[in-house]
VOGU-3710 file (C-alpha; in Angstrom, 3 decimals, decimal comma):
1> mrtsiatvsl> 101,523/199,433/162,899  102,662/202,651/164,499  101,133/203,452/167,868  100,416/206,932/169,117  98,784/208,669/172,069  97,240/212,114/172,442  98,949/214,198/175,078  95,514/215,042/176,508  95,325/211,403/177,659  98,118/211,900/180,210
11> sgslteklta> 98,686/214,150/183,200  101,506/216,600/183,823  103,482/219,043/181,738  104,037/218,442/178,037  107,611/217,318/178,744  106,391/214,811/181,328  103,766/213,495/178,920  106,279/213,039/176,111  108,694/211,224/178,409  105,961/208,900/179,679
21> asragfdgve> 104,791/208,101/176,140  108,324/207,301/175,019  109,115/205,082/177,993  105,883/203,146/177,480  106,952/202,332/173,923  104,750/204,588/171,783  105,999/205,588/168,347  104,342/209,000/168,229  102,057/211,517/169,856  99,137/213,736/169,005
31> ifendllasp> 99,950/217,126/170,485  96,877/218,735/171,974  96,889/222,476/171,442  96,385/223,357/175,110  99,470/221,333/176,043  101,591/223,265/173,555  100,191/226,651/174,621  100,996/225,923/178,259  104,532/224,725/177,533  107,535/227,034/178,061
41> lapeeirarc> 109,295/225,251/175,185  109,288/226,709/171,678  107,849/224,470/168,927  111,380/223,778/167,658  112,411/222,630/171,156  109,381/220,355/171,414  110,231/218,910/168,009  113,797/218,241/169,131  112,597/216,747/172,405  110,305/214,358/170,525
51> adlglgvdly> 113,141/213,360/168,214  115,437/212,652/171,177  112,715/210,444/172,672  112,107/208,593/169,412  108,620/210,060/169,004  107,015/211,390/165,856  104,496/214,217/166,000  101,679/212,390/164,245  98,906/214,956/164,649  98,296/218,466/165,850
61> qplrdieavp> 94,837/219,054/167,225  92,336/220,532/167,052  91,121/223,233/164,694  87,520/223,953/165,653  84,479/225,598/164,065  86,111/226,098/160,664  83,612/225,146/157,971  80,126/226,172/156,754  80,108/229,587/158,380  79,451/233,100/156,973
71> eeqfahnlrr> 82,192/234,279/154,595  83,519/236,947/156,931  83,912/234,376/159,689  85,545/231,908/157,302  88,118/234,527/156,251  88,981/234,897/159,943  89,209/231,103/160,233  91,671/230,922/157,330  93,823/233,564/158,984  93,833/231,481/162,189
81> arhkfelmrr> 94,646/228,329/160,218  97,554/230,029/158,422  99,160/230,760/161,822  98,594/227,165/162,960  100,118/225,717/159,801  103,251/227,785/160,336  103,381/226,557/163,929  103,021/222,962/162,709  105,889/223,443/160,296  108,080/224,471/163,228
91> lgadtvlvcs> 106,741/221,572/165,279  107,335/218,970/162,580  103,683/217,869/162,344  102,160/217,193/158,925  98,526/216,380/159,815  95,969/218,616/161,513  92,670/217,523/163,038  89,622/219,600/162,097  86,486/218,858/164,119  83,023/219,305/162,655
101> svspqaiddd> 81,609/222,636/163,716  79,540/223,113/166,861  79,294/226,892/166,353  75,854/228,524/166,481  76,973/230,340/163,309  77,403/227,070/161,402  75,150/226,712/158,359  73,459/223,433/157,469  74,871/223,264/153,942  77,079/220,339/152,889
111> alaaehltrl> 78,137/222,020/149,673  79,354/225,062/151,613  81,153/222,815/154,104  82,902/221,015/151,218  83,885/224,330/149,606  85,347/225,686/152,848  87,262/222,490/153,552  88,656/222,584/150,003  89,933/226,128/150,523  91,397/225,110/153,894
121> adlaaesgir> 93,107/222,116/152,256  94,548/224,379/149,535  96,144/226,500/152,251  97,365/223,429/154,162  98,911/221,878/151,048  101,061/224,952/150,537  102,717/224,052/153,861  102,874/220,309/153,164  100,069/219,618/155,628  97,095/217,264/155,403
131> vayealawgr> 93,674/218,027/156,905  91,868/215,191/158,730  88,179/216,044/159,113  86,374/214,408/162,035  82,667/214,267/162,879  82,087/215,150/166,523  79,228/213,133/168,008  77,693/216,454/169,123  78,479/218,359/165,908  75,875/220,988/165,073
141> histydhawr> 75,080/219,684/161,591  77,657/216,956/160,918  77,800/214,375/163,722  78,378/210,979/162,077  81,413/209,557/160,318  79,527/208,733/157,120  78,214/212,291/156,848  81,722/213,673/157,350  83,009/211,308/154,654  80,363/212,471/152,178
151> vveaaghpal> 81,550/216,055/152,636  85,213/215,046/152,245  84,370/212,981/149,168  82,463/215,889/147,647  85,433/218,194/148,229  87,728/215,802/146,389  90,961/217,429/147,552  94,132/215,295/147,839  95,169/217,069/151,064  91,766/216,474/152,679
161> gtcldsfhil> 90,793/213,175/154,300  88,798/211,993/157,249  89,669/211,142/160,826  87,751/208,281/162,418  87,228/208,292/166,183  85,865/205,153/167,825  84,149/207,099/170,603  82,281/209,442/168,267  81,184/206,501/166,127  80,225/203,970/168,787
171> srgcdpkgie> 78,701/206,397/171,297  76,058/207,286/168,718  75,352/203,641/167,932  76,511/204,021/164,322  77,205/200,853/162,345  80,981/200,827/161,741  80,667/198,415/158,812  80,172/201,390/156,492  83,767/202,383/157,185  84,778/199,741/154,642
181> dipgekiffl> 83,284/201,927/151,905  85,912/204,619/152,572  89,197/204,233/150,644  92,009/203,545/153,082  94,177/206,314/151,668  91,446/208,846/152,539  91,429/207,819/156,199  94,147/210,157/157,373  93,977/209,253/161,056  92,359/206,802/163,487
191> qladapllam> 91,699/207,745/167,103  90,694/205,083/169,603  88,907/205,226/172,934  86,581/202,958/174,860  83,963/204,005/177,399  81,620/202,454/179,943  78,056/202,142/178,687  76,360/205,120/180,317  73,057/206,894/179,692  74,102/210,546/179,718
201> dvlqwsrhyr> 74,814/213,569/177,564  77,331/212,469/174,935  79,548/215,548/175,411  79,928/214,921/179,155  80,381/211,219/178,459  83,178/212,027/176,026  84,945/214,635/178,140  85,026/212,717/181,423  84,509/208,974/181,006  86,509/207,724/178,060
211> cfpgqggfdv> 88,964/204,934/178,808  91,490/202,810/176,979  90,362/199,988/174,660  89,338/196,926/176,621  88,369/198,895/179,725  84,856/199,875/178,656  81,860/198,443/176,867  82,496/199,369/173,221  83,532/196,910/170,524  86,650/198,861/169,620
221> aglvrhvlrt> 88,332/195,794/168,131  85,407/195,276/165,752  85,659/198,866/164,550  89,412/198,546/163,992  88,867/195,430/161,891  86,574/197,434/159,591  89,209/200,169/159,326  91,984/197,722/158,507  89,925/196,201/155,686  90,052/199,590/153,921
231> gyagplslev> 93,836/199,342/153,681  94,432/202,033/156,309  98,114/202,077/157,217  98,354/205,021/159,616  98,823/204,947/163,380  96,595/203,376/165,967  96,253/206,367/168,259  94,644/206,778/171,674  92,661/209,898/172,479  91,146/209,570/175,937
241> fndvfrqaea> 89,534/212,288/178,027  89,249/210,966/181,565  89,202/212,802/184,896  91,040/209,994/186,672  93,830/209,747/184,095  94,358/213,508/184,277  95,130/213,217/187,987  97,104/209,968/187,969  100,838/209,733/187,413  101,654/209,904/183,704
251> gptavdarrs> 104,130/207,004/183,611  101,834/204,175/184,783  98,948/205,598/182,749  101,072/205,526/179,607  102,045/201,894/180,274  98,380/201,014/180,795  97,566/202,772/177,522  100,275/200,921/175,629  99,121/197,599/177,107  95,603/198,318/175,871
261> llvleekvgl> 96,916/198,735/172,324  98,991/195,564/172,567  95,862/193,648/173,526  93,878/195,366/170,778  96,517/194,514/168,172  96,348/190,902/169,317  92,544/190,854/169,024  92,534/192,176/165,477  95,337/189,890/164,343  98,117/192,431/163,907
271> teppapvvpt> 100,429/190,777/166,438  100,827/187,400/168,113  102,179/187,827/171,648  102,510/184,719/173,818  99,037/183,262/174,361  97,307/183,707/177,738  97,941/180,943/180,251  94,847/180,984/182,444  95,556/180,092/186,088  93,792/177,002/187,397
281> gvafaelvtp> 93,765/177,748/191,118  95,187/179,690/194,027  98,401/178,090/195,270  98,779/180,457/198,214  98,053/183,908/199,557  100,941/185,644/201,314  100,412/187,965/204,262  103,227/190,273/205,300  103,056/191,382/208,920  105,300/192,958/211,567
291> daepvaevlg> 103,647/190,772/214,227  102,632/187,199/213,453  100,738/186,605/216,684  97,394/188,290/215,817  97,390/186,599/212,415  98,239/183,226/213,961  95,359/183,602/216,433  92,832/184,188/213,652  94,209/181,426/211,440  94,259/178,989/214,344
301> algfartarh> 90,651/179,797/215,228  89,690/179,237/211,581  91,195/175,752/211,791  94,515/176,337/210,041  97,716/174,774/211,355  101,292/175,876/210,833  102,400/172,986/208,654  105,772/174,187/207,339  108,430/176,883/207,562  110,598/178,319/204,799
311> rskpvdlwqq> 114,125/176,937/204,883  115,857/180,336/204,611  113,266/183,065/205,264  110,977/184,053/208,161  107,902/182,701/206,355  105,452/180,188/207,823  102,983/178,099/205,823  99,527/177,729/207,375  97,287/175,204/205,682  93,801/173,727/205,784
321> gearilvntg> 92,579/171,583/202,913  93,874/173,189/199,700  93,887/176,661/201,287  97,429/177,845/202,008  98,371/181,099/203,747  101,977/182,256/203,967  102,782/184,519/206,918  105,900/186,574/206,222  107,527/188,546/209,062  110,542/189,623/207,023
331> ptarrdgttl> 111,938/193,143/206,569  109,316/194,088/203,929  106,548/194,142/206,570  104,658/197,422/206,802  104,513/199,215/210,107  100,771/199,851/209,757  99,867/196,198/210,009  99,167/193,017/208,106  98,749/193,225/204,320  97,970/190,782/201,533
341> aaiglespdp> 101,192/191,224/199,591  101,341/188,318/197,159  99,250/185,648/195,468  100,514/182,375/194,107  98,571/181,305/191,036  98,560/177,676/189,931  99,636/177,716/186,300  99,709/174,958/183,681  102,908/176,550/182,351  104,482/179,101/184,735
351> aaaarraeal> 107,247/180,102/182,303  104,769/180,774/179,478  102,539/182,743/181,846  105,510/184,918/182,764  106,395/185,461/179,087  102,829/186,605/178,414  102,963/188,998/181,366  106,277/190,478/180,283  105,074/190,899/176,682  102,123/192,924/178,013
361> lapvlprrra> 104,413/195,206/180,036  103,797/193,718/183,481  106,783/194,603/185,687  108,875/191,487/186,289  109,930/191,380/189,932  113,469/190,454/190,961  113,618/187,951/193,805  116,148/187,457/196,517  116,538/183,721/196,871  119,029/181,204/198,060
371> aedasleava> 120,664/178,908/195,531  118,480/176,005/196,658  115,189/177,933/196,484  112,693/177,166/193,740  112,793/179,554/190,804  109,440/181,356/190,774  108,366/183,859/188,142  106,701/186,936/189,634  105,161/190,118/188,228  103,520/193,117/189,840
381> apdgtelffc> 99,813/193,881/189,423  98,844/197,568/189,092  98,139/197,834/192,826  101,575/196,416/193,664  100,373/192,929/194,614  102,996/190,357/193,634  101,664/187,576/191,413  103,630/184,323/191,332  103,123/181,770/188,568  103,775/178,440/190,189
391> atdrpelpsw> 103,126/174,730/190,530  102,242/172,871/193,706  103,470/169,314/194,110  103,353/168,474/190,407  106,123/166,014/189,497  106,765/167,501/186,056  107,526/171,003/187,414  109,562/172,457/190,309  107,259/173,127/193,265  107,431/176,201/195,492
401> radfadvpga> 106,447/173,840/198,314  109,937/172,306/198,217  111,296/175,523/199,784  109,454/174,671/203,022  110,339/172,163/205,717  107,383/170,381/207,308  106,484/171,056/210,931  105,939/167,714/212,692  102,588/167,059/214,323  100,600/169,811/212,576
411> epatavtrvd> 96,926/168,859/212,356  94,704/171,302/210,461  90,936/171,140/210,816  88,795/170,065/207,891  86,203/172,864/207,714  87,922/174,893/204,974  88,513/173,257/201,594  90,244/175,950/199,503  90,436/179,667/198,757  87,083/180,721/197,286
421> hlalvqpwhh> 88,165/184,204/196,221  90,498/187,063/196,999  89,369/190,665/197,311  91,902/193,363/196,428  91,260/197,052/197,022  92,697/199,160/194,226  94,098/202,666/194,430  91,358/205,001/193,163  93,183/205,667/189,894  94,008/202,017/189,061
431> fdeatlfhrs> 90,563/200,377/188,905  90,150/200,253/185,116  93,826/199,457/184,676  93,514/196,545/187,116  90,560/195,095/185,216  92,418/195,244/181,908  95,549/193,787/183,521  93,793/190,755/184,986  91,857/190,125/181,789  94,750/190,497/179,372
441> vlglsaqesv> 97,767/189,304/181,335  96,088/186,468/183,265  93,377/185,605/180,745  90,559/185,945/183,304  87,017/186,954/182,367  85,445/190,047/183,909  81,950/190,087/185,357  79,773/193,189/185,354  80,834/196,075/187,566  78,767/196,512/190,743
451> dvadpygllr> 78,258/199,626/192,876  77,761/198,914/196,583  76,484/201,426/199,127  79,015/202,280/201,804  78,073/204,492/204,781  80,320/207,188/203,300  79,638/206,809/199,596  79,862/204,041/197,013  82,179/201,076/196,674  82,761/199,989/193,085
461> sravtnadgt> 83,598/196,336/192,545  84,286/194,051/189,596  85,220/190,389/189,747  87,517/188,539/187,366  87,446/184,756/187,228  88,500/181,722/185,266  85,906/179,477/183,611  85,320/177,045/186,472  85,596/179,552/189,326  88,726/178,034/190,845
471> vrialsvgaa> 90,306/181,495/190,548  88,171/184,439/191,587  89,543/187,910/192,301  87,219/190,740/193,307  88,686/194,154/192,479  87,215/197,153/194,256  87,793/200,830/194,855  86,270/202,512/197,867  84,447/205,749/198,453  86,764/206,571/201,336
481> psddtvhaqh> 90,244/205,775/199,974  91,955/206,925/203,161  89,953/204,394/205,206  92,270/201,446/204,706  90,847/199,399/207,586  87,323/199,198/206,212  88,310/198,988/202,555  90,796/196,255/203,338  91,863/193,253/201,350  90,358/189,943/202,308
491> ialatddvva> 90,666/186,228/201,773  87,468/184,231/201,326  87,705/180,581/202,360  85,404/177,933/200,915  83,592/175,549/203,264  80,899/172,932/202,801  79,176/173,918/206,073  79,515/177,553/207,047  77,421/177,109/210,211  79,759/174,420/211,538
501> aarrfraagg> 82,841/176,421/210,464  81,528/179,575/212,154  80,729/177,675/215,353  84,198/176,205/215,390  85,742/179,630/214,851  83,812/181,147/217,737  84,478/178,177/220,057  88,198/178,540/219,354  88,127/182,148/220,546  87,709/183,830/217,167
511> lplpvpsnyy> 85,950/187,182/216,981  83,331/187,302/214,215  82,184/190,583/212,744  78,957/191,550/214,579  75,924/191,905/212,297  73,005/194,170/213,343  69,781/192,466/214,390  67,886/194,607/211,882  69,555/192,658/209,091  68,021/189,395/210,274
521> ddlaarfdla> 64,566/190,949/210,672  64,799/191,953/207,023  66,176/188,527/206,050  63,099/186,878/207,560  60,898/189,114/205,422  62,802/188,477/202,206  63,351/184,716/202,373  61,380/181,733/203,633  64,148/179,978/205,564  64,015/176,554/207,183
531> egeleayrel> 63,149/176,284/210,861  66,086/177,252/213,045  68,106/178,566/210,113  67,554/182,257/210,820  68,372/181,812/214,517  71,680/180,123/213,664  72,590/182,909/211,264  71,740/185,564/213,858  73,810/183,787/216,524  76,885/183,385/214,347
541> gilydrdaqg> 76,797/186,564/212,234  76,143/184,663/208,998  74,737/186,539/205,993  72,597/184,959/203,300  71,842/185,519/199,630  70,013/183,582/196,953  69,665/183,873/193,182  68,162/181,765/190,411  71,215/179,480/190,376  71,802/178,790/194,066
551> efrhcytrtv> 72,437/180,005/197,590  75,293/181,841/199,298  76,082/181,877/203,028  79,033/183,807/204,392  80,458/185,445/207,498  83,484/187,578/208,359  86,251/187,846/210,921  87,362/191,087/212,491  90,074/192,944/210,589  93,721/192,253/211,418
561> grvffelvqr> 95,838/195,153/210,209  94,569/195,652/206,665  93,223/192,118/206,094  90,177/190,111/207,151  88,850/186,647/206,352  85,515/185,404/205,076  83,962/181,942/205,354  81,919/181,121/202,261  79,460/178,343/201,420  78,197/178,160/197,830
571> dggyrgygas> 75,322/175,845/196,986  74,027/175,191/193,500  75,368/177,423/190,757  75,651/180,677/192,726  78,399/182,718/191,077  78,204/186,038/192,915  79,780/187,407/196,072  76,818/188,446/198,201  76,808/192,009/196,880  73,408/192,707/198,452
581> napvrlaaqh> 74,978/192,075/201,869  78,043/194,251/201,300  76,467/197,465/202,696  75,732/195,640/205,969  79,275/194,290/206,139  80,826/197,684/205,404  78,666/199,441/208,017  79,516/196,754/210,583  83,229/197,201/209,893  82,944/200,966/210,324
591> tarrltgg> 81,188/200,376/213,657  83,752/197,818/214,809  86,561/200,184/213,923  85,045/203,025/215,952  84,470/200,759/218,965  87,985/199,334/218,956  89,723/202,560/217,953  91,683/200,636/215,331
//
């Protein structure tokens, strides 16, 4: 099916929006009236620009407060519509969106609404234009899709149909199954948007918090299935009002939008892209640093040993158990310190995983490699993190490990068993995009979003994971986006005994993150801990959480550059990340930063 996007969904000038939509692979656009009015280009120039970009003008929108008004007002509305139809002729658009009236002058009279829409459709037909009538969720008298359809059906005009909008339908809790009672040829247009499930005024919800399908809580795919059963053959079009999207760069937003439709088309059975290949573990995490010494000190204190070195690049492999950290001091290192630049994901089929990623518009990354280096497929996540699909020491597939020469005599400790999870801080405008990316491209499942109190606002976090928890990635966006030291990336390391691991770390000269004594006073009040347990936690800076499934003990290192480490012990079926302790950790990191001046 054709895909389209409303220009209101993207930031920038109309020209920038059209270019972004074309490059992302859309077939057409809905031109929002405000974008046209603000453009220096004449309608004919916009039409030509769209043609050059391979875009159709699928809809012009909106005409507001048209129907069921006093006759004098309706005569004025027809005059306004006549001007818009002439403009649409010049623009090359053949369908106009008419929203149900919100005017205080609107009259609660379906027969009058049908009569006025018939007269409007007569005028539109003279110009070869169709009228798509849409029920706004906050319409004064007509606010549901089935009510709007009854009015359209009563009018019975061939140039008059309905426009269905997933937000207006699902935000009101309407049952979309009734859509199947509408003839497909009378559904002139379908607009799609998702949204988080919020309890707020529906107008504010609509104008500020819509998102692309798959990024919110609505069953958009279910609604589309109902629409397709009618025989609808028009575009799948995105109309998203979102404050973040309006400020973000148009190009990446358009790609994110197109990816959301690709995933939606897959869900409803319209397309069959390569199937998801869910990663089965973390092969490695790669740190890029201008100075390896501070990183080596922390890793050594944690019990890691430098077990291998890349044969042709300045990259060391530090290992303990199944946890592997690459330390890269090459020319890509940032001057502002250590960063978590890449993640190696164990994949049952690396090539198929890469094909899936490419089909869903993930940027494929070129690699500089020597002829003898293993061929690794890599794509970029929305935040720029490189994701490698790889195999580790599996005889049936080339292993990235073959690129490294062993370092004789390396003896890692045995406290850490593997990587428990990775925490990636997202740019403020990429959070929803990152969630959709990790769900659709990697096939991970998303847990509920969590808001955590930071001393300077709120930190929003959402984890994505595979079924058995061998891959866990916590995505977050901070309240203070300029504070990169506190809202840093981190690597959580699994251990069977966090007390022993923390003692070893401290004995080896490691600097744990100090935790205020007030935290432990509160911990004693909240939990009945075994004798000596609280004292050990207080001594070592260990935090504790418990839920119905199990227990969680964890502690943190100081931050090195833009990265810190966490030691994690999970007992029972605990699946969380100690969110109740996050405010204490964040406050402690702010304090440590002020004291060290770094």
